[in-house]
N, C-alpha and C positions, 0 to 999 in steps of 0.2 A: 419023418421030415414036417418041419414047423409050417403051419399055413399061414397064408397071407390074405385074410378074407376080404374081398372087394362088394360092396353092396351099392347097388344101383336104386335110389329112391326117386322114382318117375312119376311126377303129375300126369293123370290122365284125365284132367278135368274137362268139361265140355268145350273149352277154349282151344284145347289140343286136338280136337276132332278135325279129320281131313289129312292135309299133307304132312302136318308137324308129327302126328303119331305115326304115319307111313315111314316117314324118315327116321323115326328113332327106331322102329321095327329093323328096318334095313342096317341101320347104323350099328345096333347091338349084334346082328349077325356078323358085319364085318370084324367088329371087335373080337368075337369069339374065334372066327375062322383064323384070323391073323396071331391070337395068342396061343392057339393050338401048334402053330409051328415054331414056337418061342421056346427054347429049353428051359428057361430061368421060369416062365409063366407055368409052363407045364408041371414043374417040380413044386412051385409054392403057391399059387393062386387059385382061390375059391372064390365062386361067383354065386351072388343071389341078387333075384330081382324083386323089389317091394314098389306096388303101385298105391297111389292114393288118389282120391277125389272126395267126395262128401265122407266116404269110408277108405279104410285101407286094408291091403291084403297081400299075402305073399304069393306072388305068381310063380317064382322059381325058388325053393328052398336053397341054403348055401351048399354049393357041391363043387367037386373037381372039375376043370375045365374041359376034361378028355370025357366026360359024361355030359357035358352041358349042350343044350339045343335051344336056340333063341324062341321064345314063346310069341303068339299073337297078344296085343296088347288090347285090353276092355278100353271103355270111356264111361266116367261117372259123373255125377252132377255134384257141383260145389268143389271148392279147393281147400280140405281141410288139412293145413299144414300141421295141426297139432295131432291129427290121427296120424298123419304119416310118420311124424317123428316119434310117437309114442309106439307106434308098431315096429319101427326100426329099432328103437331102445329095448323093446322086448325081444327082437330077433338076435340082437346083439349079446344079452343076457344070457338066452338060452343057448346060443351056439359057440359062447366062448370058451376056450380051451386055456386054463390058466397054467402059470408056470408051478410046478411042484419040486421037492426035494430031488425027485426022480425024473422028471420030464422038464422040458422047456415048452412054455404054451405058444399060443398065437402070437404073430407079430401083430403091431396095431392094426386095425382095421381101416380099410380105405372106403370113404362113402362119397359116391357122385350122386348129388342131388340135381335133378333138373326140374325147372318150373318156367310157365312163360305167362305168369299172371300173379294175382294178388290173393292171399289167404282170405277165406271166406268165414273164417271163425277166429276167436282170441287165442292167440299162441302164446300168449305170457307163460302160463303154467309148464307147458311142454318144452318152451326155450330155456326155463330157468333150471328145469330137470336135466336137460341136456348139458348146459354149462356146469352145472354141478357133479354130475356124475360120468360124462362122456368126452367133454372138450378137450381134456388133457389126454384121454386113453384111445382116442380115435383120430383120425385125419377126415376132414370133411372138405370138400371141394363143391361149392354151390355154383349152378352154371342158370343163367338167366337167358333164357331164349326170347329173341326179339328185343324189342323195347319196352315191354309192358309189364315184365316181372317186379316185383315190390323189393327192390335190392336192399332196403333198409332194414327187412327183417332177416334176410340173408346175412346181413354183416354182422348181425346179433348171434349168428350160429358159427361163423368161421371168417378167418382172414383171407380165405382163398375164394374169392368171388370173382367170376368170370363172367363177361357178355359175350354170347354167341350171337352174331347177326344172321340169323337164318334166313339168307336172301335166295339162296340159289341150290341145286342138287350139288354143285361143286363144293360149296361152302360146307354143305353137310359130310360130304366125304372128308374134307380137310378137318373138320371138329371131330369126326369120330376117329380119325387118324391120330389127332393129339391126345385122346383119351387112351387109346391103345398104346401109344408110345410111353404115356404116362405110367401105365400098369407094368408095361416092361421094364422101364428104368427103375420102379420100386421093387418088383421080382427081382432084377439082378442085384439091387443094392442090399437086399436082405440075404440074399444067397452069399454075398461078399461080407456079410456082418457090418455092413454100413448103417446107415439111418432108417433104411426101410420105407421112406416117403420121398419121391422125388419126381415132382411134375415137369413133364417135357415143356422145353422152351417154346415159348409163343413167337412164331416167325412172321405170321401175315396179322397184323393187327388190325387190318380191315375186316377180317372175319372173326376174330376172336382177341378179347383184349381184357385186361384187368380192370376191375371198377373202382373207381374213386370212393373210398369210405368214409371220406371227411365230410360229405354233405349232410346237413341237418335231416332229421326225421318228420315227416308228415303224419298229420293226424290219421289214426287208424280208419280204415273202411272195410267192411265185410261184403262189399259187392264189388266184382271186377267192373271198374268203369271201362276198361280197354275194349271189352266184347260184349255184344249182347247175344245170350244162345236163349232160343226158346225150343219147347219140346211140343211135337206134333205126332199125330196118330194118322195112318194111311186108311181112308175109308174103305178101301177093298180088301187089302191084305192084315189089316188089324195089327201092323207092326209099327213100332216107334222111329221116329227120325228126329234130328237136331236140325236147326236152322241157325246158322251163325253169321252173325255181323260184326264187322271190325270198325273201331272207332275212325271217323273219315272227316274231320274237320277241314282238311284241304279239298277233299272232293266237293264239299257243300257249295262253293262258289261255282264249280261247273254246273251243278244242277239248279243253279238260281235261288239258293235256299239262304235264310237269314243266318250269317256266320256268328251270331252272337249265341246260337244254340248249338248243342252237341248233337252230330248225327253219326248213324252208322251204316256202313254200306254193305250189302251181301256178300258174303264169302262163298257159300254154298249149302247145301241141304245133305243131310249124311245118314244113312241107317245106323241104328244101334240095336243090340240084342239085349237079351234079359239081364245081362251082367250090369248094365247101365243103371239099373234100379239097386241092384245090390251093391253097388260102389256110391250110391247116392245118399245124401243125408236126409232122411224123411222128415227128420224135427226142423228143416231150414224154413224161415219164414218168407213167404212170397214176396217178390218186390215186382213192381210194374214199369211198363215204359208206354209211351204213347206212339201209336202207329206211324205218325207224322215224323218221328226221329229215325224212321227206319227206310232205308233206300234199297228197293228190289224185292220181289217176291219169287220165290223159287219154284219150280216144279217139284212134283213128289219123287223122293229118291227110290220108293217102293214100287209104286206102280205105273209113275209117268205122267199122273194127272196135271193138269195145266197149271194149276194154283196150288202151291203147298201149304199155303198160310189163309186159311178160311177160318173164322172165328166163330164158335157155336154160342148160343146164348147161356151155356152152361160154363163158359169160361175157358173151354179147352180147344186148341188147334187141330185141324185135321185138314186132308186135301180135297178137292173138288175139281170136277171136269165140267163138261158141257151139258151134263144131264140138268134136267130141269128142277129136280128135287133132289137133294142130298141128305144122307144120314149121318150123324154125328156117330163115331165108332165108341165114343166114351159114354153118352148117356142115352142113345138110341133116338136122339130128336131128329125127325125128318123135317126139312124146310127148305124153301128156295133161297138162293144166296143172291146177293148184288154188291156193288160196290158202295163202300161207305162215303157219305157226304162229311169230309172233316175228318179228324183223328179219333182215335179210340183207344183206351187203356187195354194192354194185354200183361199177362203174367210173364215174367222171364226167369231164366234159371240163374243160378249165382254166378257161373261162369268157372 
């Protein structure tokens, strides 16, 4: 039986931490559960999941749906779309079954690319390779989560660029149903010797819509200006966590701030495990932001300390409580902490 390979290339950068990545986990589970009941998908569709942040890795190798179980998704630092594309092309070459005299090979692979941000590296070489070697031999659907993704980069990869307005759990369900229906229709199409790639119709354009690809390209930027994410370490449990802030120009007026400056409002703080560093780009150059541009200080998501945003003289962030002296878990320095008069610069992740 000829295979229809389906790859999910998923952005797991810091800006996806929290609800977005949880919804993707649940949504992939819904997709697989639904496809396991579809006779056409069972016969033809094979699924793989690749994740990328500062680095990229295969989370689930290409396999039949019947053997597929949705994984937990990690989080990494940065949004290296070039590494994500490079790893995808490696997997496509490795897994491809070509047509021979005795046997028909795979149908054109389908790739669903999910991203919610801006690439933090130069994507020129990877996009050029994609265009030269794969754009005509694979079908890609690029999905922009929210309003922050760089759709100008996505439209260089494919004509199928859609905008998902991820505003509610109901919207996520509707979005993943559209993905499921698209795989089902493509599976049925290849079974009937048709085109092999048919996206499901978009009915609710308030949730999902095709993006206008005629807008001009803006200058390249390798830091995601839509989010500010910073890495902290729990003083007591020695665990890393991320503090996520979202751009909040509209909120600035509420807080009585200067609207001529850009501000970011706290989304929350989230624990990460060791895979965060494995998926992060260790060569990324640090950038900084002033604390006066940040609204909100989270509690520590690891131990519950009252303040998750305390800056040591070594430049690293950690949590503090009501103790008189606190010890930095990075450098071991012990000191008394107090409120800063005015702003201070702090290193931010790439997002």
